[in-house]
Every structure is written in structure tokens, then in C-alpha cells.
TITIKOL-547278 format. One record per residue (C-alpha): residue in one letter; x, y, z. Coordinates in steps of 0.5 Angstrom, whole numbers, padded with zeros to 4 digits, always signed. Example, Ala and Ser with C-alpha at 12.3 -4.5 7.8 and 13.67 -1.06 7.14 Angstrom:
# TITIKOL-547278
A+0025-0009+0016S+0027-0002+0014
END
This chain:
# TITIKOL-547278
X+0137+0102+0205X+0144+0104+0203X+0145+0097+0199X+0140+0098+0195X+0144+0102+0189X+0149+0097+0189X+0145+0091+0187X+0143+0094+0180X+0150+0096+0179X+0152+0089+0180X+0146+0086+0176X+0148+0090+0170X+0156+0088+0170X+0154+0081+0170X+0149+0082+0164X+0155+0086+0160X+0160+0080+0161X+0155+0075+0158X+0155+0074+0150X+0149+0074+0146X+0147+0069+0141X+0148+0070+0133X+0144+0066+0128X+0147+0062+0123X+0143+0059+0117X+0144+0054+0112X+0143+0055+0105X+0144+0049+0100X+0142+0053+0094X+0148+0058+0095X+0153+0053+0097X+0151+0049+0091X+0152+0055+0087X+0159+0056+0090X+0161+0049+0089X+0159+0048+0082X+0163+0055+0081X+0170+0052+0084X+0176+0051+0079X+0183+0049+0079X+0184+0057+0078X+0181+0059+0084X+0184+0065+0088X+0186+0061+0094X+0189+0055+0090X+0193+0060+0086X+0195+0064+0093X+0197+0057+0096X+0201+0055+0090X+0205+0061+0090X+0206+0061+0098X+0209+0054+0097X+0213+0056+0091X+0217+0061+0095X+0218+0056+0101X+0220+0051+0096X+0224+0054+0090X+0225+0047+0087X+0217+0045+0087X+0214+0044+0080X+0210+0050+0078X+0203+0050+0078X+0199+0051+0072X+0192+0048+0071X+0191+0052+0064X+0193+0045+0061X+0190+0041+0065X+0192+0037+0072X+0197+0033+0074X+0197+0029+0080X+0202+0033+0083X+0197+0039+0082X+0191+0036+0084X+0194+0034+0091X+0195+0042+0092X+0187+0043+0089X+0185+0038+0094X+0189+0041+0100X+0185+0048+0099X+0178+0045+0096X+0177+0038+0099X+0171+0039+0104X+0173+0034+0109X+0179+0038+0110X+0176+0044+0111X+0171+0041+0116X+0177+0037+0120X+0181+0044+0120X+0175+0048+0123X+0173+0042+0128X+0181+0043+0130X+0179+0050+0132X+0175+0048+0137X+0180+0046+0142X+0185+0051+0140X+0180+0057+0141X+0178+0054+0148X+0185+0053+0150X+0186+0061+0148X+0181+0062+0154X+0183+0057+0159X+0187+0059+0165X+0183+0065+0167X+0181+0066+0174X+0174+0064+0176X+0168+0069+0176X+0167+0072+0183X+0161+0070+0187X+0156+0075+0190X+0152+0072+0196X+0146+0076+0199X+0142+0074+0205X+0136+0078+0208X+0133+0076+0215X+0127+0079+0219X+0127+0079+0226X+0120+0076+0228X+0119+0081+0234X+0117+0088+0233X+0123+0092+0233X+0125+0099+0230X+0130+0095+0225X+0127+0089+0223X+0131+0087+0217X+0138+0084+0218X+0142+0085+0211X+0148+0082+0209X+0152+0080+0203X+0159+0079+0200X+0163+0078+0194X+0168+0072+0194X+0174+0072+0189X+0178+0065+0188X+0186+0066+0189X+0189+0060+0185X+0195+0059+0189X+0195+0052+0188X+0197+0053+0181X+0192+0049+0177X+0190+0054+0172X+0197+0054+0169X+0196+0046+0169X+0189+0047+0166X+0192+0051+0161X+0198+0046+0159X+0192+0041+0158X+0188+0045+0154X+0194+0046+0149X+0196+0039+0149X+0189+0037+0147X+0189+0043+0142X+0195+0040+0139X+0192+0033+0139X+0186+0036+0135X+0191+0039+0130X+0195+0033+0129X+0188+0029+0128X+0186+0034+0122X+0193+0033+0119X+0191+0026+0119X+0185+0027+0115X+0189+0031+0110X+0194+0026+0109X+0189+0020+0108X+0185+0025+0103X+0192+0026+0099X+0193+0018+0100X+0186+0017+0097X+0187+0022+0092X+0193+0018+0089X+0190+0011+0089X+0184+0014+0086X+0188+0017+0081X+0192+0011+0079X+0186+0007+0079X+0183+0012+0074X+0189+0012+0070X+0189+0004+0070X+0182+0004+0066X+0185+0010+0061X+0191+0005+0060X+0187-0001+0060X+0182+0002+0055X+0188+0004+0050X+0191-0003+0050X+0184-0006+0049X+0183-0001+0043X+0189-0003+0040X+0188-0010+0041X+0181-0009+0038X+0184-0006+0032X+0188-0012+0030X+0183-0016+0031X+0178-0013+0026X+0184-0014+0021X+0184-0021+0022X+0176-0021+0022X+0176-0018+0015X+0181-0023+0013X+0178-0029+0016X+0171-0026+0012X+0175-0026+0006X+0178-0033+0007X+0171-0036+0009X+0168-0033+0002X+0173-0037-0001X+0171-0043+0003X+0178-0043+0006X+0176-0042+0013X+0171-0046+0017X+0165-0042+0020X+0167-0044+0027X+0174-0041+0026X+0170-0035+0023X+0165-0035+0029X+0171-0035+0034X+0174-0029+0031X+0167-0025+0031X+0166-0027+0039X+0173-0024+0040X+0171-0018+0037X+0164-0017+0040X+0167-0019+0047X+0172-0013+0046X+0168-0008+0044X+0163-0009+0050X+0169-0009+0054X+0171-0002+0052X+0164+0000+0053X+0164-0002+0060X+0171+0001+0061X+0168+0008+0059X+0163+0008+0064X+0169+0006+0069X+0173+0011+0067X+0168+0016+0068X+0166+0014+0075X+0173+0014+0077X+0174+0021+0074X+0168+0023+0078X+0171+0020+0085X+0178+0024+0083X+0174+0030+0082X+0170+0029+0089X+0177+0028+0093X+0180+0035+0090X+0173+0038+0092X+0171+0040+0085X+0164+0038+0082X+0164+0032+0077X+0162+0037+0072X+0168+0041+0072X+0171+0042+0065X+0178+0040+0067X+0183+0035+0063X+0187+0030+0068X+0193+0027+0066X+0194+0020+0067X+0200+0017+0071X+0201+0010+0074X+0208+0012+0077X+0209+0014+0084X+0216+0016+0086X+0218+0012+0092X+0222+0015+0098X+0229+0012+0100X+0229+0005+0101X+0234+0005+0106X+0232+0002+0112X+0235+0007+0117X+0232+0013+0113X+0225+0010+0113X+0225+0009+0120X+0228+0016+0122X+0222+0019+0117X+0217+0015+0120X+0219+0017+0127X+0219+0025+0125X+0213+0025+0120X+0208+0019+0121X+0202+0022+0124X+0199+0016+0127X+0205+0016+0131X+0205+0023+0132X+0197+0023+0135X+0199+0017+0140X+0205+0022+0142X+0200+0027+0143X+0195+0023+0147X+0201+0021+0152X+0202+0028+0152X+0195+0030+0154X+0195+0024+0159X+0201+0027+0162X+0198+0034+0163X+0192+0031+0165X+0196+0028+0171X+0199+0034+0173X+0193+0038+0173X+0190+0032+0178X+0196+0033+0182X+0195+0040+0183X+0187+0039+0185X+0190+0036+0191X+0192+0043+0193X+0186+0048+0195X+0185+0055+0192X+0184+0061+0197X+0177+0064+0197X+0177+0071+0199X+0173+0077+0199X+0169+0083+0202X+0163+0082+0206X+0158+0087+0209X+0152+0087+0214X+0147+0091+0216X+0144+0089+0223X+0139+0093+0227X+0141+0100+0223X+0149+0098+0225X+0153+0097+0218X+0159+0092+0219X+0164+0091+0214X+0169+0085+0214X+0173+0080+0210X+0171+0073+0208X+0176+0067+0208X+0175+0060+0205X+0179+0054+0204X+0178+0047+0203X+0182+0042+0207X+0184+0036+0203X+0184+0031+0209X+0179+0026+0207X+0178+0026+0199X+0185+0029+0197X+0183+0028+0189X+0185+0021+0190X+0181+0018+0185X+0183+0023+0180X+0190+0022+0181X+0190+0014+0181X+0186+0014+0174X+0190+0020+0171X+0196+0015+0173X+0193+0009+0170X+0191+0013+0164X+0198+0016+0163X+0201+0008+0163X+0196+0006+0158X+0198+0012+0153X+0205+0010+0154X+0203+0003+0152X+0199+0005+0146X+0205+0009+0143X+0210+0004+0144X+0205-0001+0140X+0203+0004+0135X+0211+0005+0133X+0211-0003+0133X+0205-0003+0128X+0208+0002+0124X+0215-0001+0123X+0212-0007+0121X+0207-0003+0116X+0213+0000+0113X+0217-0006+0112X+0211-0009+0109X+0209-0004+0104X+0217-0004+0102X+0217-0011+0100X+0210-0010+0097X+0213-0005+0092X+0219-0009+0091X+0215-0015+0089X+0211-0011+0084X+0217-0008+0081X+0220-0014+0080X+0214-0018+0077X+0213-0012+0072X+0220-0012+0070X+0220-0020+0069X+0214-0019+0065X+0217-0013+0061X+0224-0017+0060X+0222-0024+0059X+0215-0025+0057X+0213-0019+0053X+0219-0019+0048X+0217-0027+0046X+0210-0024+0045X+0212-0019+0040X+0217-0023+0037X+0211-0028+0035X+0207-0023+0033X+0212-0020+0028X+0213-0028+0026X+0206-0028+0024X+0206-0021+0021X+0212-0024+0016X+0208-0030+0015X+0202-0026+0013X+0205-0022+0008X+0207-0029+0005X+0200-0031+0005X+0202-0036+0010X+0198-0035+0016X+0194-0039+0021X+0188-0034+0024X+0187-0038+0030X+0194-0038+0032X+0194-0030+0030X+0188-0029+0035X+0192-0033+0040X+0198-0029+0040X+0194-0022+0040X+0190-0025+0046X+0197-0027+0050X+0200-0020+0048X+0194-0016+0051X+0194-0021+0057X+0201-0019+0058X+0201-0012+0057X+0195-0012+0062X+0199-0016+0067X+0205-0011+0066X+0200-0005+0068X+0197-0009+0074X+0204-0010+0076X+0205-0002+0076X+0199-0001+0079X+0200-0005+0085X+0207-0002+0086X+0204+0005+0086X+0199+0002+0091X+0205+0000+0095X+0209+0006+0094X+0202+0010+0096X+0202+0007+0103X+0209+0007+0104X+0209+0015+0103X+0203+0016+0107X+0207+0013+0113X+0213+0017+0112X+0212+0023+0108X+0212+0030+0111X+0207+0034+0109X+0207+0041+0105X+0212+0046+0107X+0207+0051+0109X+0200+0048+0112X+0194+0051+0109X+0190+0055+0114X+0186+0060+0110X+0180+0057+0113X+0182+0059+0120X+0184+0066+0118X+0178+0068+0115X+0174+0066+0121X+0178+0070+0125
END
């Protein structure tokens, strides 16, 4: 048969167009070794810092040789945090898919053979055709636009992971710094208590102080000593969380510079609202979801119109060869993709409502975070301006009386305790303000001037 040489060629063409499987192994030992070798001086971090410095000359220089500030730790997290790498790689999936969307459908090869039951010279009737789908409906272009919208949505979700990771790092950093400052306050307080206890012991030996009073001072000393030990454990635990968020191993030898102050964005209501509309990722995701729904509707509408299937045909009947063309086109009379269209229309309406609802929620969240920061700032200022001076003045008066030999040790202990409590409340108020500012910045702050995309570049 003259068609016998064609089939092997067609089969070879089909196999050549297929991709092969490439295994990818998991090696925890190798990964663990690479993880423990990470450092703030990693080449990728340094390169990214240099790119940011070029894009933003006013940006603070990156120099991890003297330890990490919060600003520098944020940059390290953008490069090394494992959750961010995962989110970026997952966002590549729809992006790579979108790059391959919109291609013509593969041609369809059909072959049929029939044998005539009676005894004839040429008992076989052979036929075959090669069909091509001509996308005259335009649905391929709509499918491409939908895939691009889905890729954009995935990218914004990855950016949301980035923003939430940086917000979590700031919170962890401030909490760690709070513990560091807290232990400094308690240690300073304990030094003063030790002096009082030594003086009380001498007075007890001279029978000028009763045993209950001395015991009260000793209880304070022992209690604060135990508090310092607990704070040391808390500091280490919170430090490990900070390092985990930066992507560094807990054993990484790096100094961290504590801070409980975060710079707040402009408190002008109009400006905050404008920043929210431009930079908020939750709102951007809701907008991207609407765009996906809108393009999905366009695709469903295009599916109402048929594509044309055309191709050459061949037939061998009783030794006679015939060559022709086949045409095929569905007629949208009964179905017309009505279900797909109405569902897509409803989904777009729901996406629009979700976008508007998200905007309302975010505006309220901005105002709430702004008020929270203001309240904490005023409380800290009140403690610093009104309460702390009175406590300091009382301690100065007691010191003068002590120099004259006129001292009430229990009153002194009470004054020291009130001083520690006041400074602790001031520290807590500053931390509360930083938490509110952190939430506000997460709502309205733009991302870095240049996105870190080395993961994608390396893979490609």
C-alpha cells in the first residue's frame, strides 16, 4: 500500500514532539549543609543590596560586618527567606503556563480500514485524514489574556507573602528588642536593690531593722534575679525567630541591633488613602481576581462561536486512490455555551463586590492602625513627661536622705519598684506604637524599588 510509508513518519513526528521526564531528587543532607552556611554576606544578598542602592541612592548602605539592623535584616529576608523562595517559584507556574497558552491545537490524525466480505481483488478500503483546527472564533487570544491575568494574580499573591513576611520580621524584631531592653531595666533595678539589701543587712546586724523588712527586700532580689534568667531564655527564643524569618540558621554568628521604633508613614488621611489604593496588596489581589473573572467571561463568550476544522483526506477504494478536503464546524444552536456564560457573568459580579468590600475593610483597618499608634504614642509621652519625672525626683530625694543617714528602706524599695514599673510601661507603650505602625506600613507601604527575582532567573 502506498500509505504504508506515511504512517511511520507520522508516528515519528508525534514522538519527537513529546517531552521526556527528568528526575529531581531530594537531599536533606546537602540542603542542611547549604542552609547552615548562609550568612548576611551571601553573594546574592550583596548583589541585591547593590541593585537597590543604584535604584535608590538615598537608601542606607548595607554593611553586615558590624551586625544587622532591622533595615538590613529585611533585605536579607527578601533574599534568603525560604517561604518567599517557595512563593516565588509557585508564582512561576501560571507565568510559565501563560507563556505557552494560545497555541493552535495539535492536528488530529484519523485512519480507518474496512475489508469487503466478498471475494474481490482489492478487499481493503483504506482512508485517512489530517485535521487542523483554525481558531476563527478568537478564543485563543482570550485564553492567552486569561492566563496572563491568572499569572498576574499569582505574582501578587507571592508579593503578599513577601509583605507579610517583612511585617512578621518587624514584629519579631521589636518583640526581641523589647526583651533586650526589659532585661536591661530589670538588671539596673536589681543593682539598686542589691545596694539596698546590703544596707538592710547591716542595719539588721545592728538591730535597727526587723527580720520581716529584710526578708521583703531579699524576696525582691530573688524574684528579679529569676526574672532575668527567664528573660535570657525569652531573648534567645525570640532571636531564633528573627533569624528564621531572615532565612538564617539559629546558630549563625551575627549581632543584631535592637530597636523598638518604626518610622510611621504620613498621617495625612488623604495621603494614606492614596497609598492604600496604589500599594496595598490585598486590594491589588482583589482587583486581579476581578480581572481574571472579567477575562474568563470574555473567553466564555468567545466559546459561543465555533472554530473551523479543516484538513486533507485520503482514501484507497478498490485500488482507486482519492484525495480531498474535510471541513467540520459545530453549529451553536442548542447549547451555545450558555451555562459557561451565565456562570462567568455571576462570578464577575461577585468579584466586583469582593473588591469593593475589601476596599471598605482596608480603609477601616488603616484608620484603626492610625488611631492605635496615636494612642500608644500619647500614653508613652504621658508616662515620660508626667510620671517618670515624679518617680525620678522621689529617688533623688531618697538618695539625699540616705546620704544623711535618714533612709526608709521599704519606702526606697517601693520607689525603685515604681520606677521599674513606669519604665516598663513606657517600653510597652513604645512597643505597642511600633506594632500599630507596623500594621499601618503593611497596609500602605510600597515594596522595594527592585523586586528580587534571582530564583526565576536561575531556574530559567
